[in-house]
N, C-alpha and C positions, 0 to 999 in steps of 0.2 A: 390155188396152191402155188402156181408159178409166180403170181404177183407177190405173195407173201415171201417167197424164197428170194426174189430179186430185191424186195425191200429190206430184207435182213442183210443181204450182201452189200447193197449199195443204198443205204437210207438217204432220204432227201437232203439231210444236212451235209452229206459227203460231197461237197462241191469240189471243183478243180483246185481251189486254193487249199482246202482241207487235205486233199490228197497230197499236195506238195508239202504242206507242213508235216503231215504224218511221215512222208517219205524222208524228209530231212531229219526228223527225229530218229528214224530207223538207221540211217547212215551214221549219225552222230553217236548213237548208242553202240553201234558196231565198233567204232573207233575207241570210245571210252572203255568198253568192256575189254577190248584187246589190250589197252594200256593198263587196265586194272590187273590183268594177268601177268604181263611181262615187266611192268615198271618195278614192282617190289623185288622180284627175283633178279632183275638186271642190276638194281642198286645194291642188293645184297652181295652179288658177285663182284660189284665194283668196289666193295670194301665198306659199305655203309653198315654200321651196327644198328641194333634195334633203337637205341636212343637217337641216333642220327636220323633214322627213318621217321621217328616220332617228331623231330624238329621239322623235317621237310613236310610232313603231312600237316603240321601246325601252320607252317608258312603258307601252304596251299589253301588251307581253310580261311586264313586271314585275308589273303588276296582275293579269294572267291567271294568273300563277304563284301569287300570293297566294290568289286565289279558288279555284284548283284545289287548293291545299293544304288549305283549309278543307273543300272538298267531299270530298276524299280521306279526311281524318281523321274527318269526322263521318258520312259515308255508311255506314261499317261499324258505326257506333254507333246512329244514329237511322233508318237506312234510306236508300234511293236516291231515293225518290219526291219528297221536298221539293225536291231540287236539280234534278230534271227539270222542275219547275214554276218555281222561283225564278230560275234563271239566264236562261232565255228572257225572263222578265218584265223583268229588268234590261236586257237587250239592247233590248227594245221601248221602254223609257223613254229609253235613250241615243239611239235612232234619232229619237225625237220631239224631243229637244234639238237634234240636227243639223238637223231640219226647221225648227225655230223660230229658231235663232240661228246667227250666224257669229262670235261672240266667241271669240278664240283660246284663252283659258284654259278656257272651257267645252268647246270642241272637244277639247282635250287630255284633260280629265278624263273626259268621257263616251265618247270613243273608247277610252280605257283600260278603263272599266267595261263597255262593250259589246263589248270584244275586236275592235274594228274594226282592220283592217290585219293580221289574222292569216291568212296564206295568200293564194293567188291565186284568181281567180274560177273556174278550172277544177279547183281542189282544196281551196279554203278552206272549202267547205261542211261539211266534217267537223271543222273546228276549233272548239273551244269549251271553256271550263273546266267544263262539265257532263259532259265525257267520262268522268272516273273513275266517276261514279255510273251513267252510261248503260252503260258497258262491264260494270261489275259486275252491274247488274240483268239484262242479257242473259245473262251467264255463269251467274248464279244460276238462270236460268229454263230452261236447256236442258242436255241431257247432253253430255259431252265429245265423243262420236262425231260430232256434227253442228255443233260450235262453229265450225269453219272455214267451213262452209256458211252458218251464221247470220250471221256477221260479213261474209261476202261479200255476202249479200242486204241487210244493213244499208248496205253501201257503195253498192249499187244504189239504195236509197232516197235516199241522200245525193246520188248523181249525178242522179237524177230531179229532186230539188229544185233542185240547182245548174243543171240544164238550163233550168229555168224562170227562176230568179233571175238567172243570168248570161247568159241569152239574151233572150227577149222583154221581160222587165222592164228589161233594161239599156237599152232604147230609150226609156225614160220621159223622160230629159232631152231627147232629140231631139224627142219628141212635144210636150213642154211648150214647147220653143222654137218649134215650128210654130204653137202656139196663143198665141204672144205673150209667153211668159215668157222673160226674158233673163238672161244671166250666171248667178250662183249660184242665183237663184230657180228656174231650170229644173231644178235637182237636188232641190228640196224634195219633189216628188211621189214620187221614188224612196225618200227616207228615210221618208215616210209609209207607203209600201208595205212597206218592211222592218219597220216597227213593227207593222203589221197581221199580217205573216207570223209574227213572233216571238210576238205575242200568241196566235195560234192554236196555235203550238207549245207554249206554256205551258198552254193550256186542255186540250189533248188528253190528257195523262197523268193528269188529275184522277181519272178512274174506275178507273185500274189498281189492282190489289191491291198493297198495301205489303208486299213480302216482308220477313219478319222477319230482321234482320241477325243473323249468327252472332256471338255474344258469347263472349269468353274471360274467365274470372274473373280479376280483378286487373289487367286491361289498361286502361291509361289512354287517353283519346280520342286524344291526339296522340303515342302511343308508336310506336316503330319496329317493323316486323314482325320477329318472331324467326325463324320457320321459313323466311322468304323473304329473309333478310338478305343471304346470299351472292349470290343472283340480283339483288337490288335494287342492290347495289354495282356489279355489271357493267353493269346497265341504266343506271345513272347515268353511267358513262363513255361508253358508246356513244350514248346519247340526248343527252348533253352535246355530243358532237362533231357529231351530226346537227343539233341546234339551232343550233350555231355556223354550220354550212354553210347551213342554210335561212335563217337571219337575213341572210346576205349577199345572197340573191336572192329568196326567197319573197315578202316584202311588196312588192317592187319590180317584179314582173313586169308588172303593168298600167301602172305608171309608166314602165317601160322601153319598152314598146310605144308609149306616148303620146309620150315624148321622142325615141325613136330613129326612129320612122316617122310621127309625127303622127297616129296612129290615135285616133279618138274612142271614146266608150263604146259606140256602136252597132256599129262594126267589131270592136272587141275582144270585145264580147258575142257577135257572130256566131261568132268563133273559139271562144270558150268553149262555145257551144252545141254545136258539132260535137264538141268534146272530151268534154263531159259526156254526150252521146248515146252515143258509142262507149265511154265509161268504164263504162257499165252492163254491157256484155258482158265487158269486161276484168275487172271485179270478180267476175262469176260464174265466171270461169276460175280464180280464186284457189284455191278448194278442190281442184279436180282437179289443179292444178299442184302444190300442197302434197302431195297424196297420191302423186303420181308422183315428185317430187324429194325430198320431205321438207320440212317447213315452214321450217327454218332455211336450207337451200340455196336454196329459192325466194326467201326474203327477201333473201339476200346477192346473188344473181344480179340481181334486179330493182334493187337499190341501185347496183350497179356500172354497169349499163346506163344507168340514169337519170342518174347522175353524168356519164358520158362524153358523153351527148347534149347536155349544157348547152353544151359548147364550140362545136359547129357551129351551135347556135341563135343564140348571140350574135355569131357571125361571118357570119351570113347577110345578104345585101345588100338583101333585100326582105321586106316584112311577111309575105306568105303563105308564103315559103320558111321564114322563122323560125317562123311559126305551124305549118307542117307538121312541123318537127323537134320543136317543143314538143308537138304533138299526139301524136307517137310516144312522147316521154318520159313524158307523163302517162298513156298507156296502160300503160306498164311500171310506173310509180310506183303506179298504182291497184291493181295486183296485190298489192303488198307491204303496203299500208295495212291491210286487214282481217286479213291474216295476222299482222302484228305485234301487233295488238290481241288476236287469238285466242290467239296463242302465250303472251303474258304471262298472260292469264287461265287458260291451261291448266297452267302450271307453278307456280302459286302456290295455296295452299289457299284455300277459299272465304271463310274468316273474315278473310283479309288482302287480298282482291281489290281492294276500294275504295281502301285506303291505298296499295297497291303501284301501282295504276293512276295515282293522283295523284302519289305521290312519285317514281315512275320518270321522270315527265316534267318534274320540277322543274328538273334541270340543263339540259334542252333549252330550257325557257322562260327560264332565266337567261342561257344563252349566246346565245339568239336575241334577248335584249335588249341584248347587248353589241355584236353585229356590225352591226345596222342603222345606228348612228351612224357607224361607220367606212365602211360601204358608201356612205352618203350623201355623205361627204367625197370618197371615190374617184370617185363619179359626177361630181361637179362639178369636181374638180381633177386627176384622172389620166385615166381613160377609163371609159366606161360598161360595157365588157366585163369590166373587172378584178374587180369584186365577184362576178360570176357564175363566173369562172374560179377564184377563190379558194374559193368555195363548192363547186365541183366537186371540187377537190383534197381538201378536208376530208371530203367525203362518201365519196370513195374510201377514205380512211383509216378512216373509220367502218365501211365494209363489211368491211374486213379484220379489224378488231377484233371485230365482231359474230360473224364465223365462228369466230374463235379462242375466244371466250368461250362460245358457245352451241351449237356443232355437236354436242357430246356430251350436251347437256341436252335431251332430247326430251319432249314432252308425253305424258301417259298413253296417249292413243289411238294413238300411234306405237310405244309400248313393249309394249303388251299386246294379245293377240288380241281381235278384236271379238267380242262375244257375239252369237250368232245363235240365236234361238229356233226350234226345228224344227217345231213343230206347225203344220199347215196354216192353222188359224184365227189364227195369230200373224203370218202373212206380211204382211198389210196393216199391222199395227202396226210391223213392222220396216222399213217404208218410210223412207228417209232416215236409216237407221241407228238408229231408236228402237224398242227392244223393248217389248213390252207388259207382260211380267212379269219379275221378278227385277232384280238390280242391273245397272247399266251396266258397261262394261269398266273404268272408272276407280273403281269401287266405290260410285258414287252411286246413289241411288234414282231411279226414273223419275218425277220431279216433274211432268213435262208430262202424265202420265196422270191427275193429280189435277185437281179443279175449281180455277179460278183463285184462289179465296179460301182453298183448302186447301193451296196449294203451300208446301213447306218448303225451306230451304236444303239443298243437297247435302251429304252427310256423307262424309268420308274415313275 
């Protein structure tokens, strides 16, 4: 029993490098969640109207798409590590600009460079243009049998960071006001805190082993993936629809709570704290749910339920009723997030993971740049519920297409029987689905059994 307990807490794939990557995600999620709470309210108090916020969120989505494209194209060529360090550094610089200036053009430029306004405080911690490199690094480091579990635990690390950033740290403006800082100045300590968190997130990956990217002869750095082309086209359609839906409501959740109910950063942060605390358990349930239902079915069901719950949320008459519905929605949504990441990494070959992770999200970032401007107009000139309802309708359409496209395309671990090594002294090594000897079920070698500096990319 003691062995099983230790294996659950520290599985064999949890190497030093994975601990550092997980920790960096936690710090980055804390900063992003803090910004997701304070940035919309700060900008509203600075005189930004809903249409102006929509334009800023659109600019952020466009610049994030460009950065993600470079990360995706280059991480398969030069490795993942440089981007795990560089992108958080860029966010730290952007946060310091927000702390030092309220010039509109600077706010626009550095909000875009820092990816401010991407996601809400209860879910935005996992958002960032470093994701293609991060996802590929994780998928390169673990066998397919445990990939769903690994991405689920990564989501837990993200939720833990968001719990801190969107919770206690969200009270920094209120604390600053108590000590005599008024107006926009009260928000500056929060931006300094974000800069510090992002800086730590940039420093943590420095010691990790730079896994050698899998290179294909004759392939150009910005070439489209050949083996994954069919899958990528379908992901473009479904992710494009999802980006359109999220762009209608995702960046505006904090702003909506502020405008609809007059809730300040402390109250909204308290709600996000509860959500992020519960989301850790929800993320851990992703892998068992995928094993029971199949990963595609689990993703589709969670998308349908999360889309439907948007409607009662925006029709709720009180803050905590709306917050309760949003709480349930985020529990469901957090199940699908790690599964979507794991699924894409499972159905594409290792040498194309970085480029597919980045390119598959390009349409989502493009469409999420188109809808915020329209949503901002609808907020001010039609009704505050309309953008959310439009987003829910598009997300339902997305769920249907996702099932049509991918229900027959299963990752290797669902198609092939799992290899179990029968020798008694191999039982400990098989904890969490990782055999000690021989190839894994998807044909890859057990890289996690090697020392960190000796790990090699999995071979198909």
